[in-house]
C-alpha angles and dihedrals in degrees: 000000000000129000117235118205120200113198113195105175137039089241090061090051091048091049090052094051098038115127145124123289118258115261117200119232092235126044113260092240091058099045100084093049092045091050092052091046093050093046091049092050090047093050092048092052091044088055091048088051091051094054099039113101132187097000106107094179094052092043091054092047093049092046093051094046092045095049094045093048094045091047094049091044091052093049094046090045091054089048089052087058090053102259113124109197 
């Protein structure tokens, strides 16, 4: 069974879509610097991962830190451009 909604007026549509505006976690003035910082940290740890040999624990640590920092840097960078995903 599916519910079918019939909206007849613009006020009904507005009431359905009413909500609060999105507020980013970081201030817009901080986002570009934070994105660059996270990407830099991620690239440094990715480089450490690339040159580390025969140390499985350190390789795993560097990989986790690099991927988390690069991921956060990418999301914050996109937010700095105005796209909120």
